[in-house]
Structures are given as C-alpha cells and as structure tokens.
N, C-alpha and C positions, 0 to 999 in steps of 0.2 A: 640427613641422608644425602650422600654425595651423588654425583651423576652416574658413577659406575654401579653403585648399589641400586639406583633407580632402574637402570637398564637391565640389571639382573632380575629384579622383581617383574618387570614387564615381560621379559622372556619366559619366566616360569608361568605367568598367567596365560600367555598365548599358547604355550606347550600343553597346559592342562585343558584348555578349550579344544585343541585339536585332538588330543587323546580321548576326550570324552565321547566324541562322535564315532570313534573306531572300536571302542570296547564292546565285547560281546555280552549280551545279557545273561545273567546267571539264573539257573533254574532254582526256584524256591519250592521245596517239598513241603506240602501242607497236609493236614489231616484230610483223608479222602471223605470223611463223614461231614466235613465242614461245608457250609453252604457257600458256594462260589457264584459270583455274578455271571450271567450268561455271556459267553464269549462267541464272537462271530466265527462261523465255520466256513464261510464262503466270501469271496471278494465281490463278485457280480451276480446279479440275478435278473430275470426278465420282469420288467415293470410296465405299467400302463401309463402313457403320457397324459397330461391334462389337456384336453381339447374341448372345443365347444360342440356339444351334442344336440343343439337345438334343431338341427336339420334332420335328425334321425326320424322324427315323426313324419316328415315329408317323404322319406324313402320307404318306410315300412307301413305307412298308414293306408295303403291301397287295398288291404284285405287279403283273404286267403287266395292262394293260386286256384285257377279254374279247375273244375272237375268235369267228368263226362256228362253229369246231369245238369250242368249249368248252361248248356247250349240253347235250351228253350227259353231262357230268361234274358238273353243278351240282345242288345240292339246293335245295328251295324252303322258304321260311318264310312261312306264311300269317299275315297281320296284318289285324285289323279296323281300321276307321276310328278308333275311339276309342283303340285301342292305338297307332296311329300318332300321333295328336294328343298322347297322353301322352308318348310318346318324344320328340317334337319339343320340348315344353315342358321336359322334363327336361334336354335337351342344348342349350338355347338361352339363352345370355347375350347373344347378338347376334340381333336379329330379322331373320333371313335372308330374302332374296327371290331370285327367278330372273332379275332384271334386272341383276345385277352392281353394285348400288349400293355395296356394301361396298368395291369396288375403285375405282369412278369417283368417288364422293363419300362417303368414309367419315364425314365430319363430319355428314352427313344420315342416317346409319344409326342407328336406335333400338337401344339396349342396355338391359340390366337395371340399369346404373349411372346412367342418366339422372336419375331422381328423387332419388337420394342425392347426385349431383353438384350438382343445383340446391339441395337442402336445405342442403348444407354449403358453398355458395359463400361465400367470405369477403367478397364485395362485394355480391351480390344475393340471398343466402339469408335465411331467416327469422332464424337465429341472428346473422347479421351486422347485421340491422336492430335486433334486440334489444340488441346490444352497445352501441348508442348510449346506452342508459339505464343501463349498468353504472357502478358507482362506480369512480372512478379515483384512484389514489394517485400522487403525484409528489413528488420531493425534489430539492434542489439545494444545492450548497455551493461558495462562491467565496471566494478570498482575493485581496487586492490590496495592492500596495505603491506609495505615492505619495511622490515626492521632487522638489520643485520650488522655484523661486524665486518669491516672491509680491511684489506691489507694495504691501506693507504692513509697516512697521517694527514694528508692535505685534503682528503675527501670527507666531508661532513665535519662533525665536531668530535674530536678525540678518536677518530677512526670508526665511529658508528654512523651507519647510513639509515635514515628514516625517510620514508616516501609514502605519499597518498596520491593515487592516480585514479582517474576515471576516463573511460572511453565510451562514447555514444556514437553509434553509426546507423545511418538509414540509407537504403539503396533501392533503386528502381531499375530492374533488369528486363531486357527484352531480347528474344531470339527471333531471327527472321528466317524466312523460307530458304534463303541462300546459304544458311549455315553461319551467318554472322551473329555476334553477340554484342549488345550495347548495354552499358551500365552507367547510371548517374548516381553518385553517392555523396553523402554529406557526413563528415567526420568531425567530432568535437573531442579534443583531448584536454584533460586537466592534469597538471603535474605540480605537486607541492612536495619539496624535499629540502634537506638541510645542507645542500652542497654549498661550499664556501664560494663566495663571489656571485651568488644569485642576485639579479637586479630586482626581482619581485619575490615575495614569499611563495606565491603560487601563480602559475602562468596558464593561459588558455591558448589552444591552437584550434582555429576553425578552418576546415578544409572543404572545398568543393571540387570534385574531379569527375571527369568523364572518361570512359574507357571503351575501347572496341577491340574485338578479336574476330578476324575473318579468316576462314579456312580456304586456302587456295587449292589444295589437292584433296586429301582424304577428308570426308565429312562435309565438303562444300558442294554447292550447286542446288538449284531448284529441284531437279529430277531426283537426286538422291534423298533429299530431306523430305520430299513428299512421298517417296516410296518407303524408305526405311525409318524416317523420323530422326530428329536430332539426338545425338548421343547413343546411337544404336551400336550393337556389337555384331560381329559376323555370325550369321545364322539366326539372328533375332531381329525381325523387322516388324515395325508397328507404325508405319507412316499413315498418312491420311488416305492414300490410294489403297493400301492393303486393308485398312479398316473398312473402307467403302466396299471393297470386294467381299469382305466377310458379311456385311449387311446384305449385299445382293444374293449371296449364297443362302442366307437365312430366309430371305424372301422367296427364293426358289423352293426351299424346303417347305415353307408355308403353303405355296401353291401346290406342291405335290401332296401335302396333307389334305387340302381342300379337294383335289382331284380324286384321291383315294376314297375320301368320305363320300363324294357323290357317286363314285362307282359302287361302293359297298351299299349305299342306300338303294340304288337301282337294282343291285343284285338281290337284296332282301325284298324289294317290292315285287319282283317277278317270281321269287321263291314263294311268296305268300299267294300271288296269283295262281301259280301252279298248285299250291296246296288246296286252294278252294276248288279248282277244277277237278283235282284228283279226288277230293272228298265227295263232290257232287256225282262224279262218275261211279264211285264205289257205292254210294247210297242207292243209286238207281240199279246197279247190278245186284245189290243185296235185296232190294225190293222185288226185282224180277225173279231171283232165285227163291225168295220166300213164296211167291205165287206158284212157282213150279213145285215146290215142296208141298204146298197145300193140296195141289191137284193130285200128286202122287200119294199123299197121305190119305186123301179121301178114297182113292181106289184101294189102298191098302186096308183101310177099315172095312170097305165093302167086300173085300176078297175078290175083286175083279182083276182081269188081266191088265198089266201095266202097273199094278200096285204091289209088285213083288217086294219082299223085305230088303233085298240088296239095293233095289232102286230107291226105295224110301230112305234108306240109310245114306246113300250117296247124295240124294237131293238135300237131306238134312246137313250132311257134311259140307256141301258147297255153300249152303246158307250161312253156316257158322264161320266158314272161311271168309266169306265176304263181310260178315259182321266184325270179324277180327280186323280186316282191312279198314273198315269204317272207323273203328275205335282208334287204330293207329293213325289214320288220315286226319282224324279230328284232334287228337292230343299231340301226336308227334313224339319223337325220341330225341334225346340230346346228342345228336350226331352233327358233324361238321357240314355246314351248308355252303352256298356259293359266296365266296369272298375273294378279295384281291390276292394274287400270287398263289392260287391253287390251280395249277395246270396252265394258266396264262397270267399275264400281268394284270389284266383287269378282272379276271375271275372266270372260271369255267363252270357252267351250270351243272349242279349236282342233283337236281330233282329230288330233294328231300321232302317227303310228305309231312303233314302235321300242321293244321291251321294254327293251333294255339302256340306251338313251338316257334313257327316262323313269324307269327305276329309279335311274340316277345322279342325276337331278334330285331324286327323293324322298330319296335318301340325303343329298344336300347339305342339304336342309331339315331332316332329322332329325339332322344332326351326325355322320353315320357316314362311314367311308372310302368312296371312290368305288367300290371293288370289295370283294367279300368271298367267302368260300367258299360262301355261301348266297345265293340270289336271292330278294329280297322279292317277295311276291305278295299282292294284295288278296284278302280272304276275304268282304267284304261285297258285296252286290248293290245296284245303284241301285233306288230305289223305282219302282213302276209304278202305284200306287194314286192316285186323284185327291186333291189337297189344295187346299182353298179357303180364301181369306182375306177377312175383312170389311174393307172399305176404311177406314172412319172410325176404328176403333180403332187399326189399324196406322199410319195416317197421323198420327194424334195422337201416338202413342208415338214415331214416327220423329222428329217435331219436338222431342220432349223428350229422347230418349235417344241420338240420333245423336252420335257422338263428336266429329266436326268441328264440329257446332253447339254442343256443350257447351264446346269449346275457344274458339270465337269469343265465346260469352257471357261467359267469363272475361275475355277481352280487352275486351269492352264494359264490363264492370263495372270493370275497371282504369282505363279511360279516364274513366268517370264519377267515380271517386275522384280522379283527377288533375285533373279540372275543378274539383272542390270545393276541392282544395288550391291550385290556381292563383289562385282568387279571394282567397285570404288575402294575396297580394302586392299587392293593390289598397289595402291599409290602410297607414297610416303606422306607423312603429316607435315604440312608447311602452313603455319599460321602467321598472319600479319597482325601485330599487336601495337596499339597506340594508346597513349594516356596523356591527358592534359589536366593540370591541377592549379587551382588558386589557393593561396595560403593567407591566413590572417593570424596575427599574434598580438596578445595583449594581457594586461594585468587582470582585467575583467572580461567576461564573455560578452556582455552587452551593457552599456552605460549610456542611456539616452542623454543624460545631462553632462557627460564628459566631452572629451575631444580637445581639451586644452593642451595636453601633452601627447607626445608620440607614444604609440602602443598603449593608449589608455584602455581600449577594449578591442577584442579580437575581431568582432564583426565590422567595426569601423576600418580596421586595417585590411580586412578582407576586401571590402568594397573599393579600397584605393587602387587595387591591382598592382601593387609594388612587387609582390612576390608571386611569380608565375613559373610553373615547371612543366616540362613536357618530356615524353618518352616515346620513342618509335623504334620498333625492331621486329625481328622475325624469330620464330621458333621452328626448329626442324627436328624430326625424329623419324626413324624407320627401323623396322625389324629386319635383321639380316636373313634373307631367304624368303620372307613373306610366307612362312609355312601355314599359318592360320588362314591367311587370305586365299592362298591356293586351295586349301581344303574347303573353304566356304564356297568358292566358285565351282569346284568339282561337285560338291554336294548339291548345289543349286542346279547344276546341269543334269545330274542324275534324277533329281526330283522332277524337273521339267520333262525329261525323257519318259519317266514313269507315267506322269499325268497324260502326256500326249499319246502314249501307247494305250492307256486305259480308255481314252476318248475314242481311238480308232476301234477298239474292241466293243465299246458301247454302241458305236454307230453300226457295227456289224450286227450286234444283238438286236438293235431297234429295227433294222431292215429285215432281219430274219423273223422277228415277232410280227411285224406288219404284214409280211408275206404269209405267215401262218394264219393271221387274223382274216385276211382276204380269202385264203383257201378255206377256212372254217365257214365263212359266210356262204361261199359257193356250196360247200357240203350241206350246211344247214338248210339252204333253200331247196336243194335237190331232195333232201330227206323230207322236208315239209310237203313237197309235191307227192312224194311216195306215200307218206302217212295219210294224206287226204284220200288217195285211192284205196289204201288199206282199210280205212274206216268205212268208206262206202261199200267195199266188198264184204266186210264183216257184218255191217248192218243188213245188207241184202241176204246174207246167209242166215242170220238170226231170224229175220222175218219169214224166210221160206221154211226153215226147220220148225219154227214155232207154229206156223199155219198148218203144216203137215201133221204135227203132233196133236194140235187141237182138233183136226179133222178125224184122224184115226190113229190112236196110239200104237196100234199094231204095225202100221206101215212106217211110222217114223221111229228112228232109233232114239231112245231116251238119252243115251250117253252122248250122242251127237248134239242134242239140244243143250246139255250142260256145257259141252265143249264150246259150242257157239256163243253161249253167254260169256264165258271166260275170254274168248277171243275178241269179242266186241268190246268188253271192258278194257282189255289190254291195248287194243288198237286206239280206243278213244284217249286213254291216258298217254299213249305214245304220241298222239297227235298234238295234245296240248304241250307236251314236253318239247316236241319239235318246234312249235311256235315260239316258246320261250327261248330255246336255243338260237333260233334265227334272230330274235330281237336282241339278245346279248351279243350275238356275232356282229351285228351292225354296230352296236355300241363299242365293241372291242376294237373295231377298225378306227373309230375316232379316238379311242384311248391310246392306241399304239401310234397314231398319227399326231399326237400332241394337241388335239382339238376337242377334247372332251368338255372343257369349260364352255366353248362356243356351242357345242352340241347340246349342252344343258342350259344355254342362254344365261351363263353366269360370268360376271366380270369382276376382277379384283382391282381395287384402287384404294388409295389412302383417304380416310375420311377427313372431314373438315376439322380444324382446330376449334377449341372452345372460344367463345367471344373474348374472354379476359386474356387468353393467350395471344390472340390476334392483336388486341389493343396494345399489350405489352411489347410484342415484337415490333409493331409500327413505331411505338414511342422510342424504343432503343435504336431503331434504324434512323429515326430523325435526329436523335442526339449525337449519333456517331457521325452523321454526314455521309455524303457520297464518297466511296473509296476512290482514291486516286489510282490511276493506272501507272504502274511502275515497270519500266523496261529493264529487266535485270541483265540484258545482253547475254543471257545464258540459254542453254538448251531447255526448252519447255518440256513439261512432263508428257508422257505418251497418253493417247486416248485409250480408255479402258472400256467404254460402253457406247453402244449405238443409241442409247436413250429411249428405246421403245421396242415394241414387239415386232420382230421381222415378219415381213409378208412376202408371199410368193404370188406372182402374177399367174393366174390360172388361164390355160388356153380355152378359148371359146369353143364350145361343142354343143351340138343339139342334144336335148334331153331325150332319153330313150322312151319309147311309147310303153306305158305301163298297162298291162292287162291283168286285172285282179284275178287271183286264183279262185276256182270254185270252192266254196265252203260247204262241207258236208252238213246235212241236217242232223245236229246232235242234240236238239232241244228235247227230244222224247224218245223213249224206247217203244217200238211198235209191238208191245206185248201186253197182254191183259193185266190190269191192275197197276199200270205205271202211268203216273200223271205227267203232263208236260212240265218242262222246267219252269215256265213262267208261273204256273199255278202251285208250285211246290213251296212249302214253308222253308224258312231258313235262308241261306245265302244264295239267292237267285242272281245269277250273273248275267251281264249284258251280252248281247250277240256281238260277234266279231265285227269290228269296223275297219275298213280298208284305209290305209294311210298313203299319202303321196310319197314318191321316192325322195330320199334325202340326197342333198348335194354335198360336196366336200371341197372347201369348207362351206358352211351355211351362207347363203347369199343374204346381203343386207335387205333385199326386197322381200325375203320370205316373211310371212306373218310370225309374230312372236309366239312362242310356245306357252307363254304365261304372261299375265299382265305385268308391266314394268313396276319394279319396286326395289327397295334397298334393304339389305340386312346388315346391321352394324355389329361387328365383333370387337368388343373392347379388348385391348391388350396394352397394359402399362400406361405410358404417357400419351399414346396415340390411339386412334381408332382405325381398325382395318375394315374397309367397306367391301362387302360381298353382295353384289347386286346383279339383277338380270339386265341384259342388254335391251336397248330399245329397238324398234323395228328398223331404224336407220343405221343400226350398228354402233351408235354412240353409247357412252356410259350414262347411268341414270342421274348424274349430277347436272348442274346448271349448264355447263358447256364442256366439251371434251378437253379443252385446254386447262380448265380448273381441276379436272379429275382424270388424269391419264390412266391408262389401263393398269399400270402397275403402281407407280408412286412418283411423287415429285422429287427430283434429284436435289440433294442439299447443295446450297451455295457455300463454297469453301472460302473463308476469309482467314488469311494468315496474319 
C-alpha cells in the first residue's frame, strides 16, 4: 500500500467516525405483546440526600408539646435578663431571629463562621491577596526526538536530520509590592544531532540567568499594588487593602448579627414577662367573676331578688369569657411577637399573650429544646424610674458608632481606593527589563574527574565565567484613546458617588430613628404614669361597687359590678403593657444610638490562638528574621482604618434627681374569694423593683449588670470572643492590649 492509498483509507475511517455521531436512531417496531425492559420516563426526580441523622433524637426527644392540663405539673426556673443574654450567646453559632430567616434565606443568616470564612477566602481574603507576593518555584523538563528530511545535502548525512534534545529548567520568581518582578532561573540543554562538523556527538549547555522587570507607569507603585493587586484588570481589584476592607465589613456584619440577637432575646424576655402578668391578671379576674356567678346563682336557686335569670346568665357568660381569656393567655396563639424591624429597628412591643407560646420563642433564641420539664420565668422587673437623654451627645455618638453606618463607611473607603487604582490605567505601559546570563558549554554536563581539555564539561565552563551575556531595554505600549481606562475611572466615580449618597441617607435615617426612639420613650413614660392612675381608679371603683353589692343587692347595680371587674382587668393588663413598652423604649434608644452592646455589657474581641498555632507562628517568625525597612521612595498607601472604636467626649452634667413612681397595689383583688398573689399557686411574680436611671453611654464606674465572664463562639480557624465588660470598662482578657474590642489587625508582609 502506497502513501496515497494510506491517506485515502485514513480519510474514510475518520469520515465514518464523524457520521456515526450524527445519524438518527431508527425506530424498531416490535411485537406489542413482547416483554420489554423498563424504560425511564423521567430525567430527574426528587430524592433524599444521605446525611447523618444521629442528632434527630436530641431535637425530637423532648416529649409531646404542652397541653392545658400540664400547668399543674410544671416547675419554674427564674432567669434574669443578663442570665438569658449569657445563655443565648453561649448557645448561638447562628444568630437566630423570630422571622424564620434561617429557613427562608439561610444565605442571609449571620453565623459565627462569617468573619473566618471571609478571612480565609481563597479568592477575596487577605491571605489570598498576600499570596500574590509570594515567591514561586517552577520547574519543567522536556525531551524531543526529531527525524526529518531536509533540503540541504550538507546538513546531516545524506540530507536526513536526526536530533535528540532535552531541556530542563528551574525558576524562582518573586513579585514585589512596587510592581517589580525578579526571577532567577537555571537552564540545562542537551543536543545530540548528526550535523556535519560537530565537535562532540552530544553537547550540554548550562545557563544561570537573572531577570527583572519593573513597571514605571501602569501597574507600578506601592499604592496601586496594595489596592488593586498585581496583574489586575480595570474594574477588578483584589489587593491587600481591598481584601482587608472586606474582612472589616464581615466583622461589622457579625457585630450586627450579635446586636440583633441580643435585641431579639430581650424582646422575647419581656414578651414572656408580659405573658405571665397577663395570665395572672386574667386568672384573678376569672376567679372574681366565678365568685360573683356563684352569688347570683345562689339567689337564682332561692328565687330571691337579684337572682334573675338574665343576671345569672350574664354572670355565667362573663365567667366563661374570662375562662377563655385564661386559656389563651396560658397557651398562646402562633402570631407574630416582638422582634427586630417590626415597627422600629429594635422592635416594637406587640403585647402578644400566651405563656407557652412566648416561652417557646425564648427557648428558640436560647438554643434550647421547645419543651422541657421546667418552665422558664423572668425574674427581672421592667424599670419605672424616669431616664433622660441629652440629644447632642447621643446623636453624635449614633453617627459614629451605629453599625450600619460603620459598614457603609467601609464601603465608601473601598470605593475611594478603587477610584485611586482605576486612575492608574490611564497611563501607558512602560516596563524596564534587564537580564544577565552566565553560560557554560561542554561535552559532559558534569565530570568531576575531567578538566584536562577545554569544554570537558558544562558546569566547569560555567564557573569559569568566560561566557557572560546581558540585556537591558524597555517595553512601551499604550491603547489609543484609553477607552477602557476612562470607562473604569468613570465607573469608579459613579460607584463612589452612589455609596456616599447612601451614607448620607443612612445618616438621615439613623437620626430620624433615634429621634423617634426618644420620642417613644417620652410617650411610654407618660402613658406609664397615666396607667398607674387608671389602675388605682379602677381598683377603687371595683372595691366600692363590690362593697355596695355585698351590702344590699337592690341598691347596687349588678351590671355595674360586672363592668367594674372588666375595667379593672383591662387597666391592670394595660399597666403591665405600659411597663414593658417603657423598658423596650429605653432599650431602643441604645439600639438606635449604636450602644446596645455596651448597654448589655457585651464586648467583641478575637479569641486567643491555640497553643500549637502560637508556637508555630513564633518559630516561623524566628526563622524569617526581622524584616528590613525598605524605602521605596514612592507614595505610601493611604490609611484605611482608625484601628479602634471611636469615642465621643460626653459633656459633664449633673444627674437628674429620680423620684420613683408610685406603684399601685396589684397583689390582690379586694373581693371575696380572691387570694393574695403571694399565696396563689403557680407563677407567682415578684413585686416591682425600682432601677436607677441609665446614663448614655454607660459609665465605667457603674456596677456590672452581670458577673464578668467570656463566651467563646468558634468560627473556622479562629475563635470569636463574646464577653461581658468588666466594671472598669476593659475586656475580660488578661489586658486590653492583648484583646482589643474588635480584633487584632493583621501585619502585612509583602
């Protein structure tokens, strides 16, 4: 078979292979009675993934949900607000809320892993940006065989050229923060060919060369490379400073998650407090109406005056009305309670009744099972003392410390740096290139016993230094018009203008919300005073009507008695609602002012590294040695952070004199058959305790609201510490310098 026939057969084979993939399948008609193998009628279907279900028992092993008849079998656990906050932080790797965000949009749920995920991101983290300046080692080895006919009768033997070559190369390259690139490489070439006139059958070339490339215009400078990173493109910036700002934004998001969690826990705590007070009031109202029904029913059975059928039916209706209220107040209904961003940023009190329902919400936020053998019960009382705020200091501090504003300022600073980097692409590319090379040639690569003749081995010739080469030059290029560069600058300017405009609007929103929070505090305190007077008046009315009715049923209107019972119950419930509204109104002022963590005595700081990590870092630092200070004689990168929490000097002012409000006597209904609150079975609540007025921000001399401790939230490679501040205002670590309020800033080594 000649070459032409061979090419023909190869072409036919290739054509058949191509046509076989394009042919349509032919339908084959078979006997319908024949048994045909099952054929899939669908492509996809819903399946169940394989997961570890060992934790299911922990979630569902708490028993059946509570019923109305279980109230007599439960025991109570009294928890203060600070104990509840501590428990929530201890069990919260996920910043829970009451809006179901973890189910609807889990990607938007803040967790304790957020800052570590951003810090260790292989694309957008700080370490990823620093990796662009790491030294890189590369090596390659190739062998090649050449066998060809050449059109030269003097080359090779008979016009045929045969060659065996090998190339081995190793290189160590480094990029600096100024944009310069340095490379040191070693090349070994082996060449064996049949050229006429070769001195050796096979020859070796050993080369050592150093090369540098320095960008003088585009892509050069410390400022640009730390902002955009080496090798960046217009609009895509991932330098060390940009990555650092992304980490700062993730830390701010983590702080916002902690703040919202604390706010939701306090909301649920006061919701449960109100549910207990509401239940207790309705139980006493039911018992009083039951006693009235019994009196009227006795008169009805005896046929006496005052026991008319319509009066007995109305007394019975009121009893069952209060009984229904008691059932609802104990069990509760699945309706929305108080949570963040319902009416206000921190949450507006909804006054949702139901002890069991509100206790389940609190358990959800605390990371506890929905039911337990013990029923949680608040032990703290809402404040009733007046608390005043000075507008100028808290407004100034709100603009500086509010978490959303701080996050937006990080974004503004990031856009400012991107604008600086984008202007670099308006310059042409001018690179200074230099190369210096040593060559060695020989019959052998290395021959320790040789050296008698010239070019005995390549390494011996290399060390002689007889063959040295150098190259120095410049490369210049520029796009005509710089269309992409101008578009990048304009885009960066628009993004910066957008972020600045959003910052101004956010500041306006914060000031408006803070003003509304203070106005709500004033309203809540005024309503609290009014509700106290209302309760006192309703109690006196009930006592007077009840006494008159007991003395002579004919002189006292029976319907007035029933109405007085309802009025007293409504007034007492409204009084407790006003107390909770006032407590949350004070909390909301701290929330809007960016000082909720201080109000709750919580501090955020990065936890200590494990012992092995500390030892490894110290050993690496010792081996590397102290970094030398290099003066690049170029513009230094701009400062992007103040390095700590901003503070505002508060003007000294005298504390207002606090006169506690009179508290109405709500411990008992002055009617027959009603026991005092302390002697009643079930959730007996404590009497109101008056609290001292709060200052803004809390003074370091104030006593701690809870004993100092730390709560560690693990996230990824690091541990985020959430701890309570000490009385002197320091963090709970060994010293404030070792555990700053937010985190230890990373040291950047280029």
